[in-house]
N, C-alpha and C positions, 0 to 999 in steps of 0.2 A: 833239187834231187839228185843224188848219184843214179847212177845205171848199171849196176853189176851185170855180168854177161848172162847169170842164169838168175831167175826170182829169187829173192831172199825169202826167209822166214822171219815172223817177228816173235816175239816170246812165248805167244801163245800157240805157235806153229801155224799161222796164217800167213799164206803166199803173199808175200808184198810185190803188186805189179811192178814191171819194167819200165811201161809207159804211162803217163797219167793224161787224164782230159778234164775239161769243163765245157758242159752243156747248156746252151741257153735254149728255150723255149722246148724243153724235154719232152712235153706232153705225157703220154702214159708210158713211154719209155721203148717204143720201137727203134730208134736210132741207138738209145743206151743199150738195148739188149745187144744189138748187132755189134757195137764197138767194143762193149765188155766181151763177146765171144771172139772178136778180134786179137784180144790183149790187153785193151786199156783198164787201167781203173779209173774209176770217176772220182774227182775231188769235189766236183758239186753238179748238181742237176737243179736248172733254174725254170720253173713253170708258174705261170699263174693262175690256171685254173685249178681250184680247191681240189676236185674231184681226182684230176691225173695226180696232184699232188700225195692225194691219198693214196692211189694206185701204187705210184713209184716207193714211196715209204712202206708201205702194208707188204709188197715185195720182197723188198731189199730185207726186210725184218725177218723173212721166214725162208729165203732161198740160201740154202748151204755155200754155193757156188761165189754167193755176194757177200761173204762174211767180211772181206775187208772192208767193203763199202759200209758195211753196217757199222763200223767203228770209225770209217774216216772219211765218208761222204756226206757232205753239207746236201741235203735236199730242203732249197728253199721255195716256198710258195709267196713268189715276190713279182713284181713289175720287173722285168729285166733292165728297163730304162734307169732303175734306181739302183740296180746291182754293182757292189764296188767289192772288188775281192778282197783287199787288206781289212778292209771293215766288218765285210758280212761272213768270213769264212770261218768256222769256229772248231768243227771236228777235222778239218783240213787243212788248218793253220801251219801246223809244223812241216807239211809236206810243199805248200805254196810258195815259189819265190818266182817274182818277175822272171821272164826270160827260161824258166825252168818247166814249165809246164806244156808236154808235148803236144797237145791238140786243143784246140778251140773248135769246139762242132756248135751248129744250130741249124734247126729248120725252120728259119724265118717266116713268119706268115705268109701264106700263099695269096689269099684273095685279092691281094693288090696287082697279081701278075695272070689269077686265074680266067681260064675262058670263060667260065661259069659265071663269074662275076663283071663288073665294068672296067677292069683293066686299067685302073688309075696309076699304076707304078708308084712313084717316090710322091705322087700328089695324094697317096691313100695314108691316111694316119695309122693305118696298121702295117706301113713298110718300117721292118727294124734293119736293113741293110746299114744304115747309118749308125744304129748301135754296135751292131756286131764289128764293123769297122774300128769304131772307139775303143772296144773291148779288146781289140786287137793291139790296138796302140798301146794299152794299158797294161796288158798280160804280155803281151809279146812272146807268144807260144812258138814253139818250134813249127808246128803246122795248123793251117785252118782249113776247115770243111763247110760248106754252107750248101744246105738242101732247099731247092724250091722247085714248083711246079715247073713243067715244059714249056707254059704260057711265056716265062721270061725271056726264053730264048727267041722269041718273035720280034720280027724286023723293027717294031715300034718302040722295042727297048733296047735297041743296038747302042744307041748314045750313054743309056743308063749302065747298061753292062760293063762299057769302055770307062766309065768315070769309076766304076767300082773296082775294076781291075788297075786303074791309073793309081787310085788311093792306095792300094795294097802294094804295088811294086813302084809307088814314089815315096813310099813314106821313107821319112829321114830317120837316120839312126838317131838313138837315143843318148842321153847323157853319158849311160853306162856301157855304150858300144854295141848295143843291140841292135842289127840293121833290119830294114825293110823285107819286102817278101819277092818272090816270084812265083805268078799263075801258072802251074803245070799243066793244068786241066780243068775245062768248063763244059762239060757235055751233058747229054742225055742219057740216061740208065734207063731201060726197060726193065721192069722188075720181073716180067716172064720169063725172060732170059738168064735169071739167077734162082731159077726154080720156085718162083713166087706165083701162085695160080691167079694171076690178076695180071692186066696190063700195066697200069700204073707208072708212066714214065714221069722221071725225076730229073732236073737239071742239078747237076753236082759240081762246086767249084771246091778246086784243092790247091791250096798255095803252101809252099816252104819258105822258111826264113832263109835268107840268102847264104848265111852263114852255116847253115845245116846242109842245103842242096849242093852249093859249090859246083863240083865235078859230077855229082850222081844224076842219075837220070830217072825220072816217074814212068812207071808203068801202069796204065789202067788197068783194073781188073778184067780177066778175060771172061765171058758169059760162061754160065755151067751149060751143059748139053740136054740137060732133061727139060723139058715141057710139061707142067702138071695141070691136068685138066681139072675143072671144078669138081668132077666125079672122084676123082684119084684122091683129091683133097679132103672131101666130105664124105666120103663112102661110110665110114665107121661110125663118125657122128649120126649121119642121117638114118642109118641102120639103128643105131639107139633109140633115136627119136621114133622109130617105126615100130619097134620091138613091142611096147606096152598094148599095140592093137592086132599082133598078126594073129590072135586069138579071140574068138568071140563074135560078134555082132559085127564090127568092122574091118574082119580080117581082110576080105576080097578087097575092100576099097584101100587099104594100107600096102597091100601087094602092089595094086595097081597104080597108087601114087608113087611110090618107089620105082617101078619098072618104068613108067612115062619121066620120071625124074632123071633115073639112070642113062637112057637114051639121049636124052638131050644135055646134060650134064658132060657127058663125055665126049662133046664135040669140041670144047673149046676151053680157055682161060676166061675169067670173069672180066667183066670190065671194071673201070677204075672206082673204088669205094668212095662215097663222098660224105664225109661227116656232118656237113650241114651246119647251119648258123643257128647261134642261141636267141637270134632274133625271130626266129620261124619255130613252128609246131613242133611235132614230135619227130623221132627217125625214122626213115625211109631210104633206099637205096638210090637215091639221085632223082634228078630232072628225066623228062620224058624217054628220052633217047636211051639212057642207062637202063632205064625200068624195060624198055623194049628189048634191051641185050640181055637182060637177066631173065626176063620171060624166055626166050628163045633157048635158054640153057635151064628151064623147066624151074625157075624161081620166080617167086613174087616179089615184086620190089617196093610195094605199097607199104611195108611196114616192116616191124622185127619182132621175131617171135619171142614169146615168153620161155625163158629156160626151164626145161625139167629139172627138177630137183630128185635125186635118187633113182631115176628112172621112171617116176611116177607121172601120169597123164598131169597136163596144167590144168584143163577144163576149158582151154580155148582154141584146142586143135581144130573147130571147123572152120577158124579163120588162119591160124598159123600154119597149120600142116595139110588139111585137107580142102584148103580154098580153090577156085577155079582155074588160077595161074598158076598152081603149083604151091610147094610150100615156102614158107618164107624162112629167111635165116635167122639164127639165135645169133646173140652177141658172140657166143664162142665160136660159131662158124664163120661168124665175119674175119673174127682175129685170125682162124685158120687162114683164112684168104688173103690177110695182110701177111702171113709170114710169122706172126706171134708163136713163141713154144707154148705146148698146152698147159704149162705151169707158169701162168701168168693170169691173175685174177685181176677184175677192173673194179674199181671203187664206183658208189654212186648207183642211182636210178638206172633203167633200162635205158632212155635218152642220152644220159651222161655217159654210162658205158660205150653206148655204140658211137656216140660223137669222139670219144676217146680212140675207138679203133679207127673209126672212118678216117681221121686226121693224120693216122700214123706213118710214119716213114718205114716201110718194111724192114725188119732185122736181117734177112738174109743179103740185102744190097747194103746195108750199113755194115755188114761184117765185111763183105767181099771189098769195099773200098776201104774200110779200116785197115784190113790186112795190107793191102798196097800201099798205104801211108807207114804202115810199120816196117816193112820192108826197107823203104827209105831210111827211116830213123835208124834201124838197126846197123845199116851200110854206113850210115854218117858217125854214128857212135864207134863202130871198129874202126873206120879209118883214121878217126880222132885219136881212138886210142894206141893204133900204131906209132903216131907221132908223138905221143907222151911217152 
């Protein structure tokens, strides 16, 4: 795909993106949203969970800013181990060329490296680092971005990280002359430093193909200055949940619940949301330590509240809103804590929706890193155009 200086328009007036991406393990779209906001047009989003795939497809279908993806992005419900671009891309086939995709991105499964699990690393069958490295050889994108939990940076995984880096940096040139990669950063990013009202530290690897990087220097994104408390993030939605009870028999209780929550929630950002495992029961806000942190913020972590419809009471407010440990979060409020835009809906039942949210990569962090990658891609394009 050629890259004009300004985005062109197709015959229908839709703006064609300057930069393209393929994303694996896309989940409900947290990373995809951020990269889209940064300026990438998605050629493919690959995800194995049927509810997350439905979320991606349904949102792309209705969002006006995703009109290019509506016609050109393949959203595949598929095991990424079986994904082969040449065979599986249909909508985006005319844009896909080996070596011409700007970014291969993926939030590969976290449980192999998470402190909440056994940290089996490469011995865990869910480890997909080998697959994204294989896809890198297959696709030869200009840049690679891999997201995972902070636990991957533990000393016990030093050797594994070194081997991943070596596989990228020692990747041999292909028959068509495309070289290997230079890892320019593998750092931990704190979501709270990018305007997300949550801790959520994540390790991010960024690499560029050597012919793209050459004499250029990659600069990691600088944190934003604003730290957003749980209260600031959720004030509007919590007032909406309280509003139906402001008059009548429960008015005093409703006011008290809001004021107690306000005082607690204005103190800090949230702990890291946990999506949970399909092997275990319904949704809650994580292990005992996380629940204790939520309680200090005036929120009960023992479950997820039912979502009010059109501002009407749900009938479960005794548990969801007026419990002894404070109100539970709704799925929408959890999504706000993750940094999702308000106009992004989730498919499936409440538990399926919450797991999509809890396992997501915060869009604002993905956007910041995506913009830093585009800075290099733009500089490389301008450098190469001058030589032409």
